[in-house]
mmCIF entry with sequence, helices, sheets and N, C-alpha, C, O atoms, coordinates in Angstrom:
data_MODEL
# 
_entry.id   MODEL 
# 
_entity.id                         1 
_entity.type                       polymer 
_entity.pdbx_number_of_molecules   1 
# 
_entity_poly.entity_id                      1 
_entity_poly.type                           'polypeptide(L)' 
_entity_poly.nstd_linkage                   no 
_entity_poly.nstd_monomer                   no 
_entity_poly.pdbx_seq_one_letter_code       MLSEDIMDMIDVLGVYGDVVVIRYDMVLEQFDMMLFYGDCCDASNYYFGK 
_entity_poly.pdbx_seq_one_letter_code_can   MLSEDIMDMIDVLGVYGDVVVIRYDMVLEQFDMMLFYGDCCDASNYYFGK 
_entity_poly.pdbx_strand_id                 A 
# 
loop_
_entity_poly_seq.entity_id 
_entity_poly_seq.num 
_entity_poly_seq.mon_id 
_entity_poly_seq.hetero 
1 1  MET n 
1 2  LEU n 
1 3  SER n 
1 4  GLU n 
1 5  ASP n 
1 6  ILE n 
1 7  MET n 
1 8  ASP n 
1 9  MET n 
1 10 ILE n 
1 11 ASP n 
1 12 VAL n 
1 13 LEU n 
1 14 GLY n 
1 15 VAL n 
1 16 TYR n 
1 17 GLY n 
1 18 ASP n 
1 19 VAL n 
1 20 VAL n 
1 21 VAL n 
1 22 ILE n 
1 23 ARG n 
1 24 TYR n 
1 25 ASP n 
1 26 MET n 
1 27 VAL n 
1 28 LEU n 
1 29 GLU n 
1 30 GLN n 
1 31 PHE n 
1 32 ASP n 
1 33 MET n 
1 34 MET n 
1 35 LEU n 
1 36 PHE n 
1 37 TYR n 
1 38 GLY n 
1 39 ASP n 
1 40 CYS n 
1 41 CYS n 
1 42 ASP n 
1 43 ALA n 
1 44 SER n 
1 45 ASN n 
1 46 TYR n 
1 47 TYR n 
1 48 PHE n 
1 49 GLY n 
1 50 LYS n 
# 
_struct_asym.id          A 
_struct_asym.entity_id   1 
# 
_struct_conf.conf_type_id            HELX_P 
_struct_conf.id                      HELX_P1 
_struct_conf.pdbx_PDB_helix_id       AA1 
_struct_conf.beg_label_comp_id       MET 
_struct_conf.beg_label_asym_id       A 
_struct_conf.beg_label_seq_id        9 
_struct_conf.pdbx_beg_PDB_ins_code   ? 
_struct_conf.end_label_comp_id       LEU 
_struct_conf.end_label_asym_id       A 
_struct_conf.end_label_seq_id        13 
_struct_conf.pdbx_end_PDB_ins_code   ? 
_struct_conf.beg_auth_comp_id        MET 
_struct_conf.beg_auth_asym_id        A 
_struct_conf.beg_auth_seq_id         9 
_struct_conf.end_auth_comp_id        LEU 
_struct_conf.end_auth_asym_id        A 
_struct_conf.end_auth_seq_id         13 
_struct_conf.pdbx_PDB_helix_class    1 
_struct_conf.details                 ? 
_struct_conf.pdbx_PDB_helix_length   5 
# 
_struct_conf_type.id          HELX_P 
_struct_conf_type.criteria    ? 
_struct_conf_type.reference   ? 
# 
_struct_sheet.id               AA1 
_struct_sheet.type             ? 
_struct_sheet.number_strands   3 
_struct_sheet.details          ? 
# 
loop_
_struct_sheet_order.sheet_id 
_struct_sheet_order.range_id_1 
_struct_sheet_order.range_id_2 
_struct_sheet_order.offset 
_struct_sheet_order.sense 
AA1 1 2 ? anti-parallel 
AA1 2 3 ? anti-parallel 
# 
loop_
_struct_sheet_range.sheet_id 
_struct_sheet_range.id 
_struct_sheet_range.beg_label_comp_id 
_struct_sheet_range.beg_label_asym_id 
_struct_sheet_range.beg_label_seq_id 
_struct_sheet_range.pdbx_beg_PDB_ins_code 
_struct_sheet_range.end_label_comp_id 
_struct_sheet_range.end_label_asym_id 
_struct_sheet_range.end_label_seq_id 
_struct_sheet_range.pdbx_end_PDB_ins_code 
_struct_sheet_range.beg_auth_comp_id 
_struct_sheet_range.beg_auth_asym_id 
_struct_sheet_range.beg_auth_seq_id 
_struct_sheet_range.end_auth_comp_id 
_struct_sheet_range.end_auth_asym_id 
_struct_sheet_range.end_auth_seq_id 
AA1 1 VAL A 19 ? ASP A 25 ? VAL A 19 ASP A 25 
AA1 2 GLN A 30 ? PHE A 36 ? GLN A 30 PHE A 36 
AA1 3 ALA A 43 ? GLY A 49 ? ALA A 43 GLY A 49 
# 
loop_
_atom_site.group_PDB 
_atom_site.id 
_atom_site.type_symbol 
_atom_site.label_atom_id 
_atom_site.label_alt_id 
_atom_site.label_comp_id 
_atom_site.label_asym_id 
_atom_site.label_entity_id 
_atom_site.label_seq_id 
_atom_site.pdbx_PDB_ins_code 
_atom_site.Cartn_x 
_atom_site.Cartn_y 
_atom_site.Cartn_z 
_atom_site.occupancy 
_atom_site.B_iso_or_equiv 
_atom_site.pdbx_formal_charge 
_atom_site.auth_seq_id 
_atom_site.auth_comp_id 
_atom_site.auth_asym_id 
_atom_site.auth_atom_id 
_atom_site.pdbx_PDB_model_num 
ATOM 1   N N  . MET A 1 1  ? 5.286   -8.415  10.600  1.00 0.00 ? 1  MET A N  1 
ATOM 2   C CA . MET A 1 1  ? 6.628   -8.263  10.056  1.00 0.00 ? 1  MET A CA 1 
ATOM 3   C C  . MET A 1 1  ? 6.676   -8.871  8.656   1.00 0.00 ? 1  MET A C  1 
ATOM 4   O O  . MET A 1 1  ? 6.274   -10.019 8.468   1.00 0.00 ? 1  MET A O  1 
ATOM 5   N N  . LEU A 1 2  ? 7.159   -8.118  7.680   1.00 0.00 ? 2  LEU A N  1 
ATOM 6   C CA . LEU A 1 2  ? 7.269   -8.610  6.315   1.00 0.00 ? 2  LEU A CA 1 
ATOM 7   C C  . LEU A 1 2  ? 8.728   -8.831  5.969   1.00 0.00 ? 2  LEU A C  1 
ATOM 8   O O  . LEU A 1 2  ? 9.586   -8.006  6.283   1.00 0.00 ? 2  LEU A O  1 
ATOM 9   N N  . SER A 1 3  ? 9.000   -9.951  5.317   1.00 0.00 ? 3  SER A N  1 
ATOM 10  C CA . SER A 1 3  ? 10.370  -10.200 4.879   1.00 0.00 ? 3  SER A CA 1 
ATOM 11  C C  . SER A 1 3  ? 10.666  -9.368  3.634   1.00 0.00 ? 3  SER A C  1 
ATOM 12  O O  . SER A 1 3  ? 9.749   -8.932  2.938   1.00 0.00 ? 3  SER A O  1 
ATOM 13  N N  . GLU A 1 4  ? 11.927  -9.157  3.364   1.00 0.00 ? 4  GLU A N  1 
ATOM 14  C CA . GLU A 1 4  ? 12.332  -8.294  2.243   1.00 0.00 ? 4  GLU A CA 1 
ATOM 15  C C  . GLU A 1 4  ? 11.899  -8.844  0.895   1.00 0.00 ? 4  GLU A C  1 
ATOM 16  O O  . GLU A 1 4  ? 11.675  -8.067  -0.034  1.00 0.00 ? 4  GLU A O  1 
ATOM 17  N N  . ASP A 1 5  ? 11.772  -10.167 0.756   1.00 0.00 ? 5  ASP A N  1 
ATOM 18  C CA . ASP A 1 5  ? 11.394  -10.726 -0.539  1.00 0.00 ? 5  ASP A CA 1 
ATOM 19  C C  . ASP A 1 5  ? 9.908   -10.532 -0.858  1.00 0.00 ? 5  ASP A C  1 
ATOM 20  O O  . ASP A 1 5  ? 9.503   -10.712 -2.006  1.00 0.00 ? 5  ASP A O  1 
ATOM 21  N N  . ILE A 1 6  ? 9.088   -10.167 0.135   1.00 0.00 ? 6  ILE A N  1 
ATOM 22  C CA . ILE A 1 6  ? 7.667   -9.939  -0.105  1.00 0.00 ? 6  ILE A CA 1 
ATOM 23  C C  . ILE A 1 6  ? 7.429   -8.557  -0.710  1.00 0.00 ? 6  ILE A C  1 
ATOM 24  O O  . ILE A 1 6  ? 6.611   -8.412  -1.618  1.00 0.00 ? 6  ILE A O  1 
ATOM 25  N N  . MET A 1 7  ? 8.133   -7.547  -0.216  1.00 0.00 ? 7  MET A N  1 
ATOM 26  C CA . MET A 1 7  ? 7.951   -6.182  -0.712  1.00 0.00 ? 7  MET A CA 1 
ATOM 27  C C  . MET A 1 7  ? 9.120   -5.796  -1.606  1.00 0.00 ? 7  MET A C  1 
ATOM 28  O O  . MET A 1 7  ? 10.279  -5.881  -1.200  1.00 0.00 ? 7  MET A O  1 
ATOM 29  N N  . ASP A 1 8  ? 8.813   -5.379  -2.797  1.00 0.00 ? 8  ASP A N  1 
ATOM 30  C CA . ASP A 1 8  ? 9.831   -4.916  -3.729  1.00 0.00 ? 8  ASP A CA 1 
ATOM 31  C C  . ASP A 1 8  ? 10.194  -3.477  -3.365  1.00 0.00 ? 8  ASP A C  1 
ATOM 32  O O  . ASP A 1 8  ? 9.311   -2.626  -3.263  1.00 0.00 ? 8  ASP A O  1 
ATOM 33  N N  . MET A 1 9  ? 11.479  -3.197  -3.169  1.00 0.00 ? 9  MET A N  1 
ATOM 34  C CA . MET A 1 9  ? 11.906  -1.866  -2.727  1.00 0.00 ? 9  MET A CA 1 
ATOM 35  C C  . MET A 1 9  ? 11.449  -0.755  -3.668  1.00 0.00 ? 9  MET A C  1 
ATOM 36  O O  . MET A 1 9  ? 11.119  0.340   -3.212  1.00 0.00 ? 9  MET A O  1 
ATOM 37  N N  . ILE A 1 10 ? 11.426  -1.020  -4.967  1.00 0.00 ? 10 ILE A N  1 
ATOM 38  C CA . ILE A 1 10 ? 11.048  0.031   -5.913  1.00 0.00 ? 10 ILE A CA 1 
ATOM 39  C C  . ILE A 1 10 ? 9.604   0.474   -5.703  1.00 0.00 ? 10 ILE A C  1 
ATOM 40  O O  . ILE A 1 10 ? 9.260   1.618   -6.004  1.00 0.00 ? 10 ILE A O  1 
ATOM 41  N N  . ASP A 1 11 ? 8.759   -0.413  -5.193  1.00 0.00 ? 11 ASP A N  1 
ATOM 42  C CA . ASP A 1 11 ? 7.369   -0.066  -4.921  1.00 0.00 ? 11 ASP A CA 1 
ATOM 43  C C  . ASP A 1 11 ? 7.266   1.112   -3.959  1.00 0.00 ? 11 ASP A C  1 
ATOM 44  O O  . ASP A 1 11 ? 6.533   2.068   -4.212  1.00 0.00 ? 11 ASP A O  1 
ATOM 45  N N  . VAL A 1 12 ? 7.995   1.039   -2.866  1.00 0.00 ? 12 VAL A N  1 
ATOM 46  C CA . VAL A 1 12 ? 7.934   2.094   -1.862  1.00 0.00 ? 12 VAL A CA 1 
ATOM 47  C C  . VAL A 1 12 ? 8.724   3.315   -2.312  1.00 0.00 ? 12 VAL A C  1 
ATOM 48  O O  . VAL A 1 12 ? 8.268   4.444   -2.134  1.00 0.00 ? 12 VAL A O  1 
ATOM 49  N N  . LEU A 1 13 ? 9.887   3.106   -2.885  1.00 0.00 ? 13 LEU A N  1 
ATOM 50  C CA . LEU A 1 13 ? 10.725  4.229   -3.304  1.00 0.00 ? 13 LEU A CA 1 
ATOM 51  C C  . LEU A 1 13 ? 10.149  4.979   -4.488  1.00 0.00 ? 13 LEU A C  1 
ATOM 52  O O  . LEU A 1 13 ? 10.425  6.166   -4.658  1.00 0.00 ? 13 LEU A O  1 
ATOM 53  N N  . GLY A 1 14 ? 9.356   4.310   -5.310  1.00 0.00 ? 14 GLY A N  1 
ATOM 54  C CA . GLY A 1 14 ? 8.785   4.947   -6.488  1.00 0.00 ? 14 GLY A CA 1 
ATOM 55  C C  . GLY A 1 14 ? 7.664   5.912   -6.164  1.00 0.00 ? 14 GLY A C  1 
ATOM 56  O O  . GLY A 1 14 ? 7.317   6.757   -6.988  1.00 0.00 ? 14 GLY A O  1 
ATOM 57  N N  . VAL A 1 15 ? 7.096   5.799   -4.983  1.00 0.00 ? 15 VAL A N  1 
ATOM 58  C CA . VAL A 1 15 ? 5.972   6.664   -4.619  1.00 0.00 ? 15 VAL A CA 1 
ATOM 59  C C  . VAL A 1 15 ? 6.278   7.345   -3.296  1.00 0.00 ? 15 VAL A C  1 
ATOM 60  O O  . VAL A 1 15 ? 6.269   6.714   -2.238  1.00 0.00 ? 15 VAL A O  1 
ATOM 61  N N  . TYR A 1 16 ? 6.546   8.627   -3.371  1.00 0.00 ? 16 TYR A N  1 
ATOM 62  C CA . TYR A 1 16 ? 6.692   9.434   -2.161  1.00 0.00 ? 16 TYR A CA 1 
ATOM 63  C C  . TYR A 1 16 ? 5.368   10.144  -1.956  1.00 0.00 ? 16 TYR A C  1 
ATOM 64  O O  . TYR A 1 16 ? 5.268   11.365  -2.074  1.00 0.00 ? 16 TYR A O  1 
ATOM 65  N N  . GLY A 1 17 ? 4.363   9.357   -1.651  1.00 0.00 ? 17 GLY A N  1 
ATOM 66  C CA . GLY A 1 17 ? 3.003   9.887   -1.595  1.00 0.00 ? 17 GLY A CA 1 
ATOM 67  C C  . GLY A 1 17 ? 2.773   10.840  -0.444  1.00 0.00 ? 17 GLY A C  1 
ATOM 68  O O  . GLY A 1 17 ? 3.416   10.755  0.602   1.00 0.00 ? 17 GLY A O  1 
ATOM 69  N N  . ASP A 1 18 ? 1.848   11.741  -0.662  1.00 0.00 ? 18 ASP A N  1 
ATOM 70  C CA . ASP A 1 18 ? 1.449   12.636  0.413   1.00 0.00 ? 18 ASP A CA 1 
ATOM 71  C C  . ASP A 1 18 ? 0.061   12.275  0.936   1.00 0.00 ? 18 ASP A C  1 
ATOM 72  O O  . ASP A 1 18 ? -0.480  12.965  1.800   1.00 0.00 ? 18 ASP A O  1 
ATOM 73  N N  . VAL A 1 19 ? -0.516  11.185  0.406   1.00 0.00 ? 19 VAL A N  1 
ATOM 74  C CA . VAL A 1 19 ? -1.810  10.701  0.867   1.00 0.00 ? 19 VAL A CA 1 
ATOM 75  C C  . VAL A 1 19 ? -1.700  9.206   1.151   1.00 0.00 ? 19 VAL A C  1 
ATOM 76  O O  . VAL A 1 19 ? -1.148  8.453   0.349   1.00 0.00 ? 19 VAL A O  1 
ATOM 77  N N  . VAL A 1 20 ? -2.229  8.786   2.296   1.00 0.00 ? 20 VAL A N  1 
ATOM 78  C CA . VAL A 1 20 ? -2.279  7.371   2.661   1.00 0.00 ? 20 VAL A CA 1 
ATOM 79  C C  . VAL A 1 20 ? -3.719  7.013   2.970   1.00 0.00 ? 20 VAL A C  1 
ATOM 80  O O  . VAL A 1 20 ? -4.362  7.671   3.788   1.00 0.00 ? 20 VAL A O  1 
ATOM 81  N N  . VAL A 1 21 ? -4.233  5.974   2.322   1.00 0.00 ? 21 VAL A N  1 
ATOM 82  C CA . VAL A 1 21 ? -5.584  5.489   2.581   1.00 0.00 ? 21 VAL A CA 1 
ATOM 83  C C  . VAL A 1 21 ? -5.455  4.069   3.130   1.00 0.00 ? 21 VAL A C  1 
ATOM 84  O O  . VAL A 1 21 ? -4.851  3.201   2.499   1.00 0.00 ? 21 VAL A O  1 
ATOM 85  N N  . ILE A 1 22 ? -6.029  3.844   4.315   1.00 0.00 ? 22 ILE A N  1 
ATOM 86  C CA . ILE A 1 22 ? -6.027  2.514   4.927   1.00 0.00 ? 22 ILE A CA 1 
ATOM 87  C C  . ILE A 1 22 ? -7.479  2.089   5.088   1.00 0.00 ? 22 ILE A C  1 
ATOM 88  O O  . ILE A 1 22 ? -8.289  2.804   5.677   1.00 0.00 ? 22 ILE A O  1 
ATOM 89  N N  . ARG A 1 23 ? -7.797  0.902   4.549   1.00 0.00 ? 23 ARG A N  1 
ATOM 90  C CA . ARG A 1 23 ? -9.165  0.393   4.624   1.00 0.00 ? 23 ARG A CA 1 
ATOM 91  C C  . ARG A 1 23 ? -9.153  -1.032  5.168   1.00 0.00 ? 23 ARG A C  1 
ATOM 92  O O  . ARG A 1 23 ? -8.147  -1.736  5.076   1.00 0.00 ? 23 ARG A O  1 
ATOM 93  N N  . TYR A 1 24 ? -10.276 -1.443  5.731   1.00 0.00 ? 24 TYR A N  1 
ATOM 94  C CA . TYR A 1 24 ? -10.434 -2.808  6.222   1.00 0.00 ? 24 TYR A CA 1 
ATOM 95  C C  . TYR A 1 24 ? -11.648 -3.432  5.552   1.00 0.00 ? 24 TYR A C  1 
ATOM 96  O O  . TYR A 1 24 ? -12.749 -2.884  5.611   1.00 0.00 ? 24 TYR A O  1 
ATOM 97  N N  . ASP A 1 25 ? -11.442 -4.584  4.912   1.00 0.00 ? 25 ASP A N  1 
ATOM 98  C CA . ASP A 1 25 ? -12.521 -5.323  4.263   1.00 0.00 ? 25 ASP A CA 1 
ATOM 99  C C  . ASP A 1 25 ? -13.031 -6.363  5.251   1.00 0.00 ? 25 ASP A C  1 
ATOM 100 O O  . ASP A 1 25 ? -12.328 -7.328  5.549   1.00 0.00 ? 25 ASP A O  1 
ATOM 101 N N  . MET A 1 26 ? -14.248 -6.177  5.762   1.00 0.00 ? 26 MET A N  1 
ATOM 102 C CA . MET A 1 26 ? -14.793 -7.081  6.769   1.00 0.00 ? 26 MET A CA 1 
ATOM 103 C C  . MET A 1 26 ? -15.112 -8.460  6.202   1.00 0.00 ? 26 MET A C  1 
ATOM 104 O O  . MET A 1 26 ? -15.077 -9.447  6.937   1.00 0.00 ? 26 MET A O  1 
ATOM 105 N N  . VAL A 1 27 ? -15.421 -8.549  4.915   1.00 0.00 ? 27 VAL A N  1 
ATOM 106 C CA . VAL A 1 27 ? -15.734 -9.840  4.296   1.00 0.00 ? 27 VAL A CA 1 
ATOM 107 C C  . VAL A 1 27 ? -14.462 -10.667 4.122   1.00 0.00 ? 27 VAL A C  1 
ATOM 108 O O  . VAL A 1 27 ? -14.429 -11.839 4.497   1.00 0.00 ? 27 VAL A O  1 
ATOM 109 N N  . LEU A 1 28 ? -13.424 -10.068 3.558   1.00 0.00 ? 28 LEU A N  1 
ATOM 110 C CA . LEU A 1 28 ? -12.164 -10.776 3.322   1.00 0.00 ? 28 LEU A CA 1 
ATOM 111 C C  . LEU A 1 28 ? -11.247 -10.779 4.538   1.00 0.00 ? 28 LEU A C  1 
ATOM 112 O O  . LEU A 1 28 ? -10.246 -11.496 4.565   1.00 0.00 ? 28 LEU A O  1 
ATOM 113 N N  . GLU A 1 29 ? -11.590 -9.975  5.547   1.00 0.00 ? 29 GLU A N  1 
ATOM 114 C CA . GLU A 1 29 ? -10.778 -9.823  6.757   1.00 0.00 ? 29 GLU A CA 1 
ATOM 115 C C  . GLU A 1 29 ? -9.340  -9.464  6.419   1.00 0.00 ? 29 GLU A C  1 
ATOM 116 O O  . GLU A 1 29 ? -8.396  -10.120 6.859   1.00 0.00 ? 29 GLU A O  1 
ATOM 117 N N  . GLN A 1 30 ? -9.196  -8.411  5.631   1.00 0.00 ? 30 GLN A N  1 
ATOM 118 C CA . GLN A 1 30 ? -7.863  -7.940  5.271   1.00 0.00 ? 30 GLN A CA 1 
ATOM 119 C C  . GLN A 1 30 ? -7.832  -6.418  5.221   1.00 0.00 ? 30 GLN A C  1 
ATOM 120 O O  . GLN A 1 30 ? -8.844  -5.763  4.969   1.00 0.00 ? 30 GLN A O  1 
ATOM 121 N N  . PHE A 1 31 ? -6.645  -5.876  5.467   1.00 0.00 ? 31 PHE A N  1 
ATOM 122 C CA . PHE A 1 31 ? -6.398  -4.446  5.348   1.00 0.00 ? 31 PHE A CA 1 
ATOM 123 C C  . PHE A 1 31 ? -5.776  -4.178  3.991   1.00 0.00 ? 31 PHE A C  1 
ATOM 124 O O  . PHE A 1 31 ? -5.063  -5.022  3.448   1.00 0.00 ? 31 PHE A O  1 
ATOM 125 N N  . ASP A 1 32 ? -6.042  -3.015  3.453   1.00 0.00 ? 32 ASP A N  1 
ATOM 126 C CA . ASP A 1 32 ? -5.269  -2.569  2.302   1.00 0.00 ? 32 ASP A CA 1 
ATOM 127 C C  . ASP A 1 32 ? -4.826  -1.134  2.540   1.00 0.00 ? 32 ASP A C  1 
ATOM 128 O O  . ASP A 1 32 ? -5.528  -0.336  3.161   1.00 0.00 ? 32 ASP A O  1 
ATOM 129 N N  . MET A 1 33 ? -3.648  -0.835  2.031   1.00 0.00 ? 33 MET A N  1 
ATOM 130 C CA . MET A 1 33 ? -3.063  0.493   2.185   1.00 0.00 ? 33 MET A CA 1 
ATOM 131 C C  . MET A 1 33 ? -2.664  0.997   0.815   1.00 0.00 ? 33 MET A C  1 
ATOM 132 O O  . MET A 1 33 ? -2.013  0.284   0.051   1.00 0.00 ? 33 MET A O  1 
ATOM 133 N N  . MET A 1 34 ? -3.048  2.218   0.500   1.00 0.00 ? 34 MET A N  1 
ATOM 134 C CA . MET A 1 34 ? -2.697  2.828   -0.773  1.00 0.00 ? 34 MET A CA 1 
ATOM 135 C C  . MET A 1 34 ? -1.931  4.113   -0.499  1.00 0.00 ? 34 MET A C  1 
ATOM 136 O O  . MET A 1 34 ? -2.379  4.961   0.273   1.00 0.00 ? 34 MET A O  1 
ATOM 137 N N  . LEU A 1 35 ? -0.766  4.252   -1.139  1.00 0.00 ? 35 LEU A N  1 
ATOM 138 C CA . LEU A 1 35 ? 0.045   5.464   -1.054  1.00 0.00 ? 35 LEU A CA 1 
ATOM 139 C C  . LEU A 1 35 ? -0.005  6.149   -2.414  1.00 0.00 ? 35 LEU A C  1 
ATOM 140 O O  . LEU A 1 35 ? 0.214   5.508   -3.442  1.00 0.00 ? 35 LEU A O  1 
ATOM 141 N N  . PHE A 1 36 ? -0.293  7.449   -2.424  1.00 0.00 ? 36 PHE A N  1 
ATOM 142 C CA . PHE A 1 36 ? -0.329  8.154   -3.703  1.00 0.00 ? 36 PHE A CA 1 
ATOM 143 C C  . PHE A 1 36 ? -0.173  9.653   -3.498  1.00 0.00 ? 36 PHE A C  1 
ATOM 144 O O  . PHE A 1 36 ? -0.265  10.163  -2.381  1.00 0.00 ? 36 PHE A O  1 
ATOM 145 N N  . TYR A 1 37 ? 0.066   10.342  -4.605  1.00 0.00 ? 37 TYR A N  1 
ATOM 146 C CA . TYR A 1 37 ? 0.104   11.802  -4.603  1.00 0.00 ? 37 TYR A CA 1 
ATOM 147 C C  . TYR A 1 37 ? -1.320  12.319  -4.691  1.00 0.00 ? 37 TYR A C  1 
ATOM 148 O O  . TYR A 1 37 ? -2.125  11.784  -5.453  1.00 0.00 ? 37 TYR A O  1 
ATOM 149 N N  . GLY A 1 38 ? -1.640  13.341  -3.932  1.00 0.00 ? 38 GLY A N  1 
ATOM 150 C CA . GLY A 1 38 ? -2.974  13.908  -3.955  1.00 0.00 ? 38 GLY A CA 1 
ATOM 151 C C  . GLY A 1 38 ? -3.323  14.576  -5.268  1.00 0.00 ? 38 GLY A C  1 
ATOM 152 O O  . GLY A 1 38 ? -4.501  14.674  -5.614  1.00 0.00 ? 38 GLY A O  1 
ATOM 153 N N  . ASP A 1 39 ? -2.326  15.038  -6.006  1.00 0.00 ? 39 ASP A N  1 
ATOM 154 C CA . ASP A 1 39 ? -2.590  15.754  -7.252  1.00 0.00 ? 39 ASP A CA 1 
ATOM 155 C C  . ASP A 1 39 ? -2.030  15.039  -8.484  1.00 0.00 ? 39 ASP A C  1 
ATOM 156 O O  . ASP A 1 39 ? -1.805  15.663  -9.521  1.00 0.00 ? 39 ASP A O  1 
ATOM 157 N N  . CYS A 1 40 ? -1.807  13.731  -8.365  1.00 0.00 ? 40 CYS A N  1 
ATOM 158 C CA . CYS A 1 40 ? -1.219  13.011  -9.507  1.00 0.00 ? 40 CYS A CA 1 
ATOM 159 C C  . CYS A 1 40 ? -1.809  11.610  -9.612  1.00 0.00 ? 40 CYS A C  1 
ATOM 160 O O  . CYS A 1 40 ? -2.872  11.328  -9.059  1.00 0.00 ? 40 CYS A O  1 
ATOM 161 N N  . CYS A 1 41 ? -1.140  10.778  -10.295 1.00 0.00 ? 41 CYS A N  1 
ATOM 162 C CA . CYS A 1 41 ? -1.699  9.475   -10.656 1.00 0.00 ? 41 CYS A CA 1 
ATOM 163 C C  . CYS A 1 41 ? -0.845  8.277   -10.216 1.00 0.00 ? 41 CYS A C  1 
ATOM 164 O O  . CYS A 1 41 ? -1.290  7.142   -10.382 1.00 0.00 ? 41 CYS A O  1 
ATOM 165 N N  . ASP A 1 42 ? 0.328   8.472   -9.678  1.00 0.00 ? 42 ASP A N  1 
ATOM 166 C CA . ASP A 1 42 ? 1.207   7.372   -9.287  1.00 0.00 ? 42 ASP A CA 1 
ATOM 167 C C  . ASP A 1 42 ? 0.752   6.814   -7.942  1.00 0.00 ? 42 ASP A C  1 
ATOM 168 O O  . ASP A 1 42 ? 0.469   7.582   -7.022  1.00 0.00 ? 42 ASP A O  1 
ATOM 169 N N  . ALA A 1 43 ? 0.676   5.477   -7.812  1.00 0.00 ? 43 ALA A N  1 
ATOM 170 C CA . ALA A 1 43 ? 0.190   4.889   -6.561  1.00 0.00 ? 43 ALA A CA 1 
ATOM 171 C C  . ALA A 1 43 ? 0.806   3.516   -6.336  1.00 0.00 ? 43 ALA A C  1 
ATOM 172 O O  . ALA A 1 43 ? 1.199   2.834   -7.282  1.00 0.00 ? 43 ALA A O  1 
ATOM 173 N N  . SER A 1 44 ? 0.882   3.125   -5.075  1.00 0.00 ? 44 SER A N  1 
ATOM 174 C CA . SER A 1 44 ? 1.274   1.765   -4.682  1.00 0.00 ? 44 SER A CA 1 
ATOM 175 C C  . SER A 1 44 ? 0.206   1.227   -3.748  1.00 0.00 ? 44 SER A C  1 
ATOM 176 O O  . SER A 1 44 ? -0.264  1.932   -2.854  1.00 0.00 ? 44 SER A O  1 
ATOM 177 N N  . ASN A 1 45 ? -0.179  -0.036  -3.960  1.00 0.00 ? 45 ASN A N  1 
ATOM 178 C CA . ASN A 1 45 ? -1.200  -0.684  -3.130  1.00 0.00 ? 45 ASN A CA 1 
ATOM 179 C C  . ASN A 1 45 ? -0.587  -1.883  -2.424  1.00 0.00 ? 45 ASN A C  1 
ATOM 180 O O  . ASN A 1 45 ? 0.193   -2.634  -3.010  1.00 0.00 ? 45 ASN A O  1 
ATOM 181 N N  . TYR A 1 46 ? -0.953  -2.052  -1.148  1.00 0.00 ? 46 TYR A N  1 
ATOM 182 C CA . TYR A 1 46 ? -0.473  -3.181  -0.339  1.00 0.00 ? 46 TYR A CA 1 
ATOM 183 C C  . TYR A 1 46 ? -1.673  -3.813  0.350   1.00 0.00 ? 46 TYR A C  1 
ATOM 184 O O  . TYR A 1 46 ? -2.569  -3.114  0.824   1.00 0.00 ? 46 TYR A O  1 
ATOM 185 N N  . TYR A 1 47 ? -1.682  -5.130  0.401   1.00 0.00 ? 47 TYR A N  1 
ATOM 186 C CA . TYR A 1 47 ? -2.777  -5.874  1.023   1.00 0.00 ? 47 TYR A CA 1 
ATOM 187 C C  . TYR A 1 47 ? -2.216  -6.749  2.116   1.00 0.00 ? 47 TYR A C  1 
ATOM 188 O O  . TYR A 1 47 ? -1.215  -7.437  1.917   1.00 0.00 ? 47 TYR A O  1 
ATOM 189 N N  . PHE A 1 48 ? -2.862  -6.729  3.282   1.00 0.00 ? 48 PHE A N  1 
ATOM 190 C CA . PHE A 1 48 ? -2.418  -7.502  4.438   1.00 0.00 ? 48 PHE A CA 1 
ATOM 191 C C  . PHE A 1 48 ? -3.596  -8.331  4.934   1.00 0.00 ? 48 PHE A C  1 
ATOM 192 O O  . PHE A 1 48 ? -4.625  -7.786  5.332   1.00 0.00 ? 48 PHE A O  1 
ATOM 193 N N  . GLY A 1 49 ? -3.440  -9.636  4.907   1.00 0.00 ? 49 GLY A N  1 
ATOM 194 C CA . GLY A 1 49 ? -4.499  -10.513 5.379   1.00 0.00 ? 49 GLY A CA 1 
ATOM 195 C C  . GLY A 1 49 ? -3.936  -11.785 5.962   1.00 0.00 ? 49 GLY A C  1 
ATOM 196 O O  . GLY A 1 49 ? -2.724  -12.001 5.956   1.00 0.00 ? 49 GLY A O  1 
ATOM 197 N N  . LYS A 1 50 ? -4.806  -12.614 6.457   1.00 0.00 ? 50 LYS A N  1 
ATOM 198 C CA . LYS A 1 50 ? -4.390  -13.882 7.036   1.00 0.00 ? 50 LYS A CA 1 
ATOM 199 C C  . LYS A 1 50 ? -4.201  -14.915 5.966   1.00 0.00 ? 50 LYS A C  1 
ATOM 200 O O  . LYS A 1 50 ? -3.848  -16.056 6.264   1.00 0.00 ? 50 LYS A O  1 
# 
C-alpha cells in the first residue's frame, strides 16, 4: 500500500500507456514497473523495494 504523498498524481495521469513492463532485480531485491506508449516516448517508472 502506498500513501498519496509517495506517488505524484500527475505521474500516473500523464501517461496513459498501452505497454507495461514489470521487472525484478535479484541483486537489489526490488521490482520496477514502467508504463509507456508502444509507439511514443512518454514514460513513467516506479520502483518498489524493501
